[in-house]
C-alpha positions as CSV (number, residue, x, y, z in Angstrom):
1,M,-164.1,-3.6,60.9
2,N,-162.0,-7.3,61.0
3,A,-158.6,-7.2,62.9
4,K,-156.6,-7.1,60.4
5,E,-157.9,-3.7,59.4
6,Q,-157.7,-2.7,62.4
7,I,-154.3,-3.6,62.5
8,N,-152.9,-1.9,59.2
9,Q,-155.1,1.3,60.3
10,Q,-153.1,1.3,63.8
11,L,-149.7,0.0,62.1
12,N,-149.7,3.6,60.1
13,Q,-149.8,5.6,63.1
14,L,-146.6,4.3,64.4
15,N,-143.3,5.9,64.0
16,E,-140.3,3.8,62.5
17,E,-139.0,2.5,66.2
18,Q,-142.7,1.2,67.1
19,L,-143.0,-0.3,63.7
20,N,-139.8,-2.5,64.8
21,Q,-141.1,-3.1,68.1
22,V,-144.0,-4.3,66.3
23,A,-141.8,-6.6,63.7
24,D,-139.9,-8.1,66.7
25,F,-143.1,-9.4,68.5
26,I,-144.3,-10.7,65.0
27,T,-141.2,-12.8,65.1
28,F,-141.4,-13.7,68.8
29,L,-144.8,-15.1,68.1
30,K,-143.9,-17.1,64.6
31,F,-140.8,-18.3,67.0
32,R,-143.6,-19.7,69.9
33,E,-145.8,-21.1,67.7
34,K,-142.7,-23.1,66.2
35,L,-142.1,-24.0,69.4
36,I,-145.7,-24.8,71.0
37,K,-146.9,-26.6,67.5
38,P,-143.3,-28.6,66.6
39,N,-144.0,-29.1,62.3
40,L,-143.7,-33.3,62.6
41,N,-143.2,-35.1,59.7
42,T,-145.9,-38.1,60.3
43,E,-144.2,-40.4,57.6
44,K,-140.8,-40.4,59.6
45,L,-142.6,-41.2,62.7
46,A,-144.7,-44.2,61.0
47,Q,-140.9,-45.0,59.3
48,L,-139.0,-44.8,62.7
49,Y,-142.1,-46.5,64.5
50,Q,-142.0,-49.8,61.9
51,E,-138.0,-49.6,62.2
52,F,-138.0,-50.3,66.2
53,A,-141.4,-51.8,66.9
54,E,-139.9,-55.2,66.5
55,E,-137.3,-54.2,69.4
56,D,-139.7,-52.6,71.1
57,R,-141.5,-55.8,71.4
58,Q,-138.7,-58.0,72.3
59,L,-137.4,-55.3,75.1
60,A,-141.2,-55.2,76.6
61,E,-141.1,-59.0,76.8
62,E,-137.4,-59.6,78.5
63,G,-138.9,-57.2,80.9
64,I,-141.7,-59.4,82.1
65,N,-140.0,-62.5,81.5
66,E,-137.5,-60.7,83.9
67,S,-140.2,-59.4,86.6
68,A,-141.8,-63.1,86.4
69,D,-138.4,-64.2,87.0
70,L,-137.6,-62.3,90.3
71,L,-141.2,-62.8,91.4
72,T,-140.6,-66.4,91.5
73,Q,-137.0,-65.9,93.2
74,E,-138.6,-63.8,95.7
75,E,-141.1,-66.4,96.2
76,R,-138.7,-68.8,97.3
77,L,-137.1,-66.7,99.9
């Protein structure tokens, strides 16, 4: 007997209040699953990556240039 059959057997023996608790627990499990594994739209992520890739590259280069300038200033001291 598989898990689904065992659960169905047990469900048939529960009263209405217990069934409501089981229903609440199932709702909780579904909610938790969405929190743990968010539904990511990979197409949207790829679009955003492309949209911001150039800006990210420019910011990284500015950061490197700024770091180099600061090191040069520090060497002069």
